[in-house]
Residue frames as qw, qx, qy, qz and C-alpha x, y, z in Angstrom:
[[0.125, 0.197, 0.694, -0.681, 1.71, 1.65, -13.38],
 [0.172, -0.494, -0.724, -0.450, -2.10, 1.47, -13.88],
 [0.155, 0.016, 0.401, -0.903, -4.82, 3.56, -12.45],
 [0.232, -0.430, -0.818, -0.302, -8.39, 2.99, -11.86],
 [0.290, -0.307, 0.195, -0.885, -11.09, 5.26, -10.50],
 [0.129, -0.296, -0.919, 0.226, -12.93, 3.32, -7.79],
 [0.042, 0.812, 0.524, -0.253, -15.24, 6.52, -7.58],
 [0.210, -0.058, 0.196, 0.956, -15.36, 9.59, -9.61],
 [0.002, -0.738, -0.675, 0.006, -18.35, 11.75, -8.94],
 [0.176, 0.654, 0.068, 0.733, -16.82, 15.23, -9.06],
 [0.624, -0.668, -0.358, 0.191, -16.56, 15.22, -5.32],
 [0.026, -0.950, 0.226, -0.216, -14.69, 17.99, -3.39],
 [0.481, -0.672, 0.562, -0.031, -12.43, 15.50, -1.69],
 [0.754, 0.482, -0.431, -0.118, -9.96, 13.19, -3.26],
 [0.700, -0.499, 0.510, 0.031, -8.12, 9.96, -2.15],
 [0.614, 0.557, -0.543, -0.133, -5.23, 8.55, -4.14],
 [0.837, -0.373, 0.378, -0.132, -4.51, 4.94, -3.09],
 [0.322, 0.582, -0.742, -0.085, -1.27, 3.12, -3.90],
 [0.956, -0.199, 0.033, -0.215, -1.89, -0.69, -3.55],
 [0.518, -0.539, 0.649, 0.140, 0.73, -3.33, -2.75],
 [0.128, 0.364, -0.815, -0.432, 2.54, -5.75, -5.06],
 [0.013, -0.120, -0.966, -0.229, 0.25, -8.19, -7.09],
 [0.193, 0.537, 0.684, -0.455, -2.92, -6.44, -6.32],
 [0.057, 0.316, 0.463, 0.826, -5.42, -4.69, -8.54],
 [0.306, -0.224, 0.129, -0.916, -8.80, -2.96, -7.84],
 [0.605, -0.258, -0.632, -0.409, -11.07, -5.89, -7.45],
 [0.523, -0.308, -0.721, 0.335, -10.53, -6.66, -3.81],
 [0.114, -0.187, -0.352, 0.910, -11.22, -2.98, -2.88],
 [0.163, -0.336, -0.480, -0.794, -14.55, -2.43, -4.59],
 [0.464, -0.559, -0.687, -0.014, -16.52, -3.21, -1.43],
 [0.338, -0.372, -0.359, 0.786, -15.07, -0.26, 0.46],
 [0.133, 0.862, 0.489, -0.012, -17.58, 2.63, 0.53],
 [0.502, 0.281, 0.079, 0.814, -16.20, 5.71, -1.16],
 [0.156, -0.749, -0.450, 0.461, -18.78, 8.02, 0.45],
 [0.167, 0.957, 0.097, -0.217, -17.94, 11.74, -0.50],
 [0.372, -0.629, 0.492, 0.472, -14.60, 10.93, -2.08],
 [0.767, 0.558, -0.278, -0.148, -13.35, 10.48, -5.49],
 [0.683, -0.502, 0.519, 0.108, -10.91, 7.65, -5.15],
 [0.607, 0.660, -0.432, -0.096, -8.12, 6.97, -7.68],
 [0.877, -0.306, 0.365, 0.064, -6.31, 3.58, -7.21],
 [0.396, 0.717, -0.561, -0.123, -2.73, 2.99, -8.52],
 [0.834, -0.246, 0.490, -0.066, -1.36, -0.43, -8.94],
 [0.884, 0.339, 0.194, 0.259, 0.91, -2.85, -11.03],
 [0.201, -0.898, 0.283, 0.271, 4.52, -1.49, -10.73],
 [0.867, 0.186, 0.319, 0.334, 6.00, -3.15, -13.63],
 [0.435, 0.385, 0.061, 0.812, 7.09, 0.29, -14.53],
 [0.193, -0.586, -0.456, 0.642, 6.81, 3.67, -12.87],
 [0.067, 0.233, 0.442, 0.863, 5.46, 5.57, -15.81],
 [0.117, 0.292, 0.577, -0.754, 2.97, 7.97, -14.32],
 [0.179, 0.592, 0.761, 0.198, -0.63, 7.71, -15.38],
 [0.058, 0.481, 0.232, 0.843, -2.01, 10.91, -16.87],
 [0.521, -0.718, -0.422, -0.184, -4.64, 10.93, -13.86],
 [0.678, -0.517, -0.225, 0.472, -1.67, 11.53, -11.41],
 [0.418, 0.151, 0.121, 0.887, -0.47, 14.68, -13.30],
 [0.164, -0.306, -0.127, -0.929, -3.56, 16.64, -12.83],
 [0.110, -0.275, -0.877, 0.378, -5.71, 16.40, -9.62],
 [0.114, -0.671, -0.523, -0.513, -8.05, 19.16, -10.61],
 [0.129, -0.527, 0.168, -0.823, -9.51, 21.54, -8.05],
 [0.658, -0.427, -0.619, 0.038, -10.14, 19.34, -4.92],
 [0.292, -0.841, 0.120, -0.439, -10.56, 20.97, -1.81],
 [0.560, -0.570, 0.589, -0.123, -8.91, 18.10, 0.13],
 [0.760, 0.409, -0.504, -0.041, -6.49, 15.54, -1.20],
 [0.687, -0.513, 0.480, -0.184, -5.35, 12.41, 0.76],
 [0.475, 0.482, -0.733, -0.070, -2.66, 9.95, -0.14],
 [0.794, -0.378, 0.406, -0.248, -3.04, 6.36, 1.24],
 [0.523, 0.519, -0.668, -0.107, -0.35, 3.88, 0.44],
 [0.899, -0.258, 0.273, -0.224, -0.36, 0.25, 1.44],
 [0.922, -0.080, 0.313, 0.212, 2.49, -2.40, 1.55],
 [0.620, 0.034, 0.361, 0.696, 4.81, -1.84, -1.43],
 [0.149, 0.799, 0.453, 0.366, 2.83, 0.98, -2.31],
 [0.443, -0.845, -0.041, 0.297, 4.38, 2.91, 0.50],
 [0.594, -0.293, 0.416, 0.623, 7.62, 2.68, -1.27],
 [0.407, 0.398, 0.588, 0.575, 6.35, 3.47, -4.80],
 [0.037, -0.946, -0.287, -0.146, 4.26, 6.53, -3.75],
 [0.456, -0.766, 0.095, 0.443, 7.37, 7.91, -1.90],
 [0.569, -0.027, 0.443, 0.692, 9.49, 7.52, -5.06],
 [0.173, 0.552, 0.479, 0.660, 6.95, 9.84, -6.73],
 [0.288, -0.608, -0.519, 0.528, 6.59, 12.18, -3.72],
 [0.134, -0.131, 0.178, 0.966, 6.95, 15.31, -5.79],
 [0.241, -0.398, -0.649, -0.602, 3.50, 14.64, -7.28],
 [0.474, -0.625, -0.614, -0.083, 1.93, 14.90, -3.75],
 [0.317, 0.081, -0.333, 0.884, 3.56, 18.01, -2.23],
 [0.285, -0.226, 0.077, -0.928, 0.25, 19.81, -1.83],
 [0.566, -0.282, -0.748, -0.200, -1.62, 16.91, -0.43],
 [0.472, -0.671, 0.078, -0.566, -3.42, 17.42, 2.89],
 [0.684, -0.451, 0.522, -0.237, -2.54, 14.17, 4.50],
 [0.644, 0.452, -0.586, -0.190, -0.41, 11.16, 3.73],
 [0.756, -0.370, 0.428, -0.330, -0.97, 7.80, 5.35],
 [0.383, 0.403, -0.825, -0.100, 1.22, 4.66, 5.16],
 [0.818, -0.243, 0.270, -0.446, -0.28, 1.39, 5.99],
 [0.882, -0.207, 0.415, 0.086, 1.90, -1.84, 6.54],
 [0.768, 0.476, 0.068, 0.422, 4.77, -0.74, 4.45],
 [0.452, -0.727, 0.028, 0.516, 7.98, 1.25, 4.66],
 [0.410, 0.860, -0.247, -0.176, 10.28, 3.41, 2.47],
 [0.010, -0.549, 0.835, 0.040, 12.92, 0.72, 3.04],
 [0.842, 0.056, -0.125, -0.522, 10.95, -2.28, 1.50],
 [0.946, 0.065, -0.301, 0.106, 13.52, -4.83, 1.49],
 [0.105, 0.661, -0.516, 0.534, 15.79, -4.50, 4.56],
 [0.589, -0.100, -0.768, 0.232, 16.76, -6.75, 7.35],
 [0.218, -0.237, -0.569, 0.756, 15.96, -4.03, 9.93],
 [0.198, 0.324, 0.159, -0.912, 13.49, -1.71, 8.39],
 [0.666, 0.264, -0.292, -0.634, 11.40, -3.80, 5.85],
 [0.975, 0.140, -0.052, -0.164, 10.98, -7.32, 4.46],
 [0.581, -0.548, 0.551, 0.241, 14.29, -9.30, 5.52],
 [0.311, 0.593, -0.568, -0.479, 16.34, -9.83, 2.38],
 [0.022, -0.130, 0.983, 0.124, 16.40, -13.61, 2.53],
 [0.376, 0.452, 0.705, -0.397, 12.49, -13.77, 3.00],
 [0.463, 0.695, -0.026, -0.549, 12.02, -11.49, 0.07],
 [0.226, 0.504, -0.726, -0.410, 14.37, -13.42, -2.22],
 [0.194, 0.113, 0.974, -0.027, 12.63, -16.75, -1.37],
 [0.482, 0.577, 0.467, -0.466, 9.27, -15.12, -2.14],
 [0.344, 0.674, -0.343, -0.557, 10.77, -13.89, -5.43],
 [0.005, 0.313, -0.928, -0.202, 12.22, -17.40, -6.23],
 [0.050, 0.290, 0.956, -0.017, 8.92, -19.21, -5.55],
 [0.280, 0.212, 0.070, -0.934, 6.64, -16.29, -6.67],
 [0.498, 0.006, -0.580, -0.644, 4.63, -18.31, -9.06],
 [0.464, -0.283, -0.835, 0.081, 3.72, -21.13, -6.64],
 [0.100, -0.264, -0.571, 0.771, 3.00, -18.51, -3.83],
 [0.316, 0.094, -0.203, -0.922, 0.69, -16.56, -6.03],
 [0.473, -0.133, -0.739, -0.460, -1.41, -19.67, -6.49],
 [0.642, -0.567, -0.502, -0.120, -2.39, -19.73, -2.74],
 [0.685, -0.354, -0.397, 0.498, 0.07, -19.38, 0.02],
 [0.297, 0.161, -0.034, 0.940, 0.94, -15.74, -0.42],
 [0.339, -0.454, -0.232, -0.791, -2.63, -14.52, -0.32],
 [0.696, -0.546, -0.466, -0.019, -3.38, -16.79, 2.76],
 [0.554, -0.240, -0.316, 0.732, -0.41, -15.10, 4.57],
 [0.006, 0.399, 0.129, 0.908, -1.79, -11.60, 3.44],
 [0.586, -0.548, -0.199, -0.563, -4.96, -12.24, 5.72],
 [0.273, -0.431, 0.669, -0.540, -5.09, -12.96, 9.44],
 [0.565, -0.005, 0.713, -0.415, -7.86, -15.44, 9.36],
 [0.248, 0.194, 0.885, 0.343, -9.44, -18.14, 7.05],
 [0.227, 0.762, 0.565, -0.220, -12.72, -15.90, 7.06],
 [0.007, 0.771, -0.194, -0.606, -10.74, -13.02, 5.56],
 [0.152, -0.262, 0.818, 0.490, -9.37, -15.35, 2.86],
 [0.291, 0.501, 0.815, -0.026, -12.97, -16.56, 2.22],
 [0.195, 0.864, 0.232, -0.402, -14.09, -12.96, 1.54],
 [0.031, -0.625, 0.521, 0.580, -11.14, -12.41, -0.74],
 [0.351, 0.067, 0.880, 0.314, -12.10, -15.47, -2.85],
 [0.318, 0.734, 0.597, -0.067, -15.22, -13.53, -3.97],
 [0.122, 0.974, -0.061, -0.179, -12.98, -10.43, -4.97],
 [0.800, -0.249, 0.286, 0.464, -9.91, -11.94, -6.20],
 [0.093, -0.676, 0.393, 0.617, -7.16, -10.24, -7.99],
 [0.806, 0.499, 0.301, -0.106, -7.59, -10.74, -11.77],
 [0.184, 0.808, -0.510, -0.230, -4.12, -9.85, -13.05],
 [0.908, 0.233, -0.346, 0.023, -2.16, -12.87, -14.72],
 [0.806, -0.537, 0.093, 0.231, 0.41, -14.54, -12.63],
 [0.695, 0.311, 0.119, 0.637, 2.96, -13.81, -15.26],
 [0.033, 0.813, 0.103, 0.572, 2.25, -10.11, -14.77],
 [0.610, -0.768, 0.022, -0.196, 2.52, -10.33, -11.09],
 [0.879, -0.246, 0.131, 0.386, 5.75, -12.20, -11.06],
 [0.558, 0.456, 0.115, 0.684, 7.29, -9.86, -13.43],
 [0.199, -0.880, -0.057, -0.427, 6.16, -6.97, -11.26],
 [0.760, -0.628, 0.080, 0.147, 8.02, -8.45, -8.16],
 [0.798, 0.125, 0.168, 0.565, 11.18, -8.76, -10.40],
 [0.272, 0.667, 0.147, 0.678, 11.05, -5.32, -11.56],
 [0.411, -0.871, -0.037, -0.268, 10.52, -3.93, -8.05],
 [0.810, -0.465, 0.103, 0.341, 13.42, -5.90, -6.53],
 [0.655, 0.368, 0.163, 0.640, 15.57, -4.60, -9.43],
 [0.052, -0.837, -0.132, -0.528, 14.42, -1.01, -8.75],
 [0.583, -0.804, 0.102, -0.060, 15.22, -1.24, -4.95],
 [0.882, -0.130, 0.138, 0.431, 18.46, -2.93, -5.59],
 [0.545, 0.356, 0.163, 0.741, 19.76, -0.30, -8.00],
 [0.122, -0.870, -0.121, -0.463, 18.48, 2.70, -5.94],
 [0.334, 0.327, -0.561, 0.683, 20.69, 4.14, -3.29],
 [0.424, -0.602, -0.652, 0.179, 19.28, 3.89, 0.32],
 [0.104, 0.524, -0.033, 0.845, 18.74, 7.69, 0.61],
 [0.058, -0.153, -0.650, 0.742, 17.85, 9.44, 3.71],
 [0.014, 0.656, 0.753, 0.055, 14.20, 9.81, 4.22],
 [0.013, -0.199, -0.073, -0.977, 12.76, 13.18, 3.44],
 [0.290, 0.221, 0.632, -0.684, 9.64, 14.20, 5.34],
 [0.266, -0.039, -0.702, -0.659, 6.56, 12.74, 3.64],
 [0.470, -0.431, -0.750, -0.176, 4.16, 10.56, 5.52],
 [0.303, -0.530, 0.212, -0.764, 2.16, 12.15, 8.29],
 [0.682, -0.287, 0.513, -0.435, 1.20, 8.84, 9.96],
 [0.394, 0.259, -0.863, -0.183, 1.85, 5.14, 9.59],
 [0.836, -0.204, 0.193, -0.471, -0.64, 2.34, 10.58],
 [0.232, 0.386, -0.893, 0.012, 1.10, -1.05, 11.53],
 [0.863, -0.189, -0.303, -0.357, -0.76, -4.28, 11.87],
 [0.516, -0.606, 0.548, -0.257, 0.27, -6.22, 15.01],
 [0.767, -0.059, 0.638, 0.028, 0.01, -9.60, 13.22],
 [0.526, 0.728, -0.267, -0.350, 1.49, -8.81, 9.86],
 [0.888, -0.128, 0.418, 0.142, 2.88, -11.95, 8.32],
 [0.649, 0.687, 0.123, 0.303, 4.46, -10.10, 5.27],
 [0.341, 0.642, -0.260, 0.636, 6.43, -7.34, 6.70],
 [0.525, -0.323, -0.642, 0.455, 7.39, -7.84, 10.44],
 [0.167, -0.916, -0.303, -0.203, 5.59, -5.23, 12.40],
 [0.574, -0.701, 0.036, 0.422, 8.87, -4.56, 14.64],
 [0.489, 0.003, 0.360, 0.795, 10.73, -3.67, 11.38],
 [0.060, 0.777, 0.424, 0.461, 7.82, -1.34, 10.30],
 [0.402, -0.903, -0.149, 0.044, 7.96, 0.49, 13.58],
 [0.622, -0.421, 0.195, 0.631, 11.78, 0.65, 13.56],
 [0.421, 0.316, 0.456, 0.718, 11.63, 2.21, 10.11],
 [0.100, -0.826, -0.356, -0.425, 8.96, 4.81, 11.03],
 [0.563, -0.774, -0.097, 0.272, 10.87, 5.64, 14.14],
 [0.599, -0.078, 0.315, 0.733, 13.91, 6.20, 12.07],
 [0.166, 0.423, 0.432, 0.779, 11.94, 8.56, 9.83],
 [0.039, 0.163, 0.432, -0.886, 10.05, 10.14, 12.71],
 [0.443, -0.245, -0.512, -0.694, 6.65, 9.13, 11.44],
 [0.449, -0.217, 0.586, -0.639, 4.11, 8.80, 14.09],
 [0.305, 0.079, -0.921, -0.228, 2.56, 5.34, 14.50],
 [0.677, -0.153, 0.307, -0.651, -0.65, 3.79, 15.42],
 [0.023, 0.142, -0.982, -0.121, -1.05, -0.08, 15.73],
 [0.739, 0.059, -0.102, -0.663, -4.03, -2.00, 14.65],
 [0.542, -0.277, 0.776, -0.164, -4.87, -5.64, 15.67],
 [0.825, 0.466, 0.059, -0.313, -5.04, -7.02, 12.09],
 [0.812, 0.005, 0.415, 0.411, -3.03, -8.83, 9.49],
 [0.355, -0.143, 0.382, 0.841, -1.12, -7.33, 6.37],
 [0.134, -0.331, -0.493, -0.793, -4.35, -6.64, 4.60],
 [0.003, 0.257, 0.662, -0.705, -6.59, -4.79, 7.20],
 [0.212, -0.028, -0.247, -0.945, -9.19, -3.50, 4.82],
 [0.441, -0.354, -0.763, -0.312, -11.93, -5.89, 5.51],
 [0.349, -0.494, -0.618, 0.501, -12.18, -4.40, 9.08],
 [0.014, 0.342, 0.074, -0.937, -13.16, -0.93, 7.57],
 [0.460, 0.624, 0.623, -0.108, -16.51, -0.17, 5.89],
 [0.408, 0.891, 0.169, 0.110, -15.26, 2.91, 4.04],
 [0.563, 0.377, -0.159, 0.718, -12.14, 4.94, 3.08],
 [0.233, -0.761, 0.054, -0.603, -13.40, 7.70, 5.41],
 [0.835, -0.546, 0.006, -0.068, -13.16, 5.29, 8.39],
 [0.856, 0.074, -0.047, 0.510, -9.54, 4.67, 7.53],
 [0.248, 0.610, -0.078, 0.749, -8.76, 8.18, 7.32],
 [0.469, -0.750, -0.013, -0.467, -10.28, 8.76, 10.75],
 [0.895, -0.251, -0.283, 0.238, -8.03, 6.50, 12.34],
 [0.481, 0.393, -0.200, 0.757, -5.59, 9.33, 12.57],
 [0.387, -0.690, -0.001, -0.611, -7.67, 10.79, 15.23],
 [0.863, -0.483, -0.148, -0.018, -6.56, 8.23, 17.67],
 [0.657, 0.382, -0.332, 0.558, -2.81, 9.22, 17.42],
 [0.015, 0.484, -0.407, 0.774, -3.23, 11.65, 20.40],
 [0.761, -0.435, -0.072, -0.477, -5.41, 9.39, 22.49]]
């Protein structure tokens, strides 16, 4: 794993963000960090824990936000986040490759088989809901090599296959599910969260919803709608 501080100004509030497969920090630099120190985690070619994740200092408030495959990877490291105030899953599940609760197995294996070609365009087009979103992404594209991203998907699938489908232990406080997710079927996400007794709010976006938020704080405040 790699980590990168999107913002580190000795704020009182911390966000740790686990990104999805194939991403790095460049597409997220436009999100306003406000009064948060924001540490991003990405590249799951291995799960060696960066030093920054071992010592979070004396923050008054700590929030975990995990997106896509990052929802699974953060859960694997759940003991690191026991004292976090809030943990939010976005468009991902703790059963990432599953016909009922995640990406259908056949779909995932086809993605893996043609990963190199997909990463040259089609995969990222499917990440976004509209051409306008993809156009925005073109100015903030991922800069990791294709070889690195293909390897990451191979390593993740090996990890998933060799790990027992264990019973979910309470971890996430809330899940956000995009209604028009082309990567992980929204009905599978909702089924997974229902199984795990995680409250769900739906949002009218695609797999990558971040262009519809101006700040990390705005994402966190979505939890306020759960009782409305």
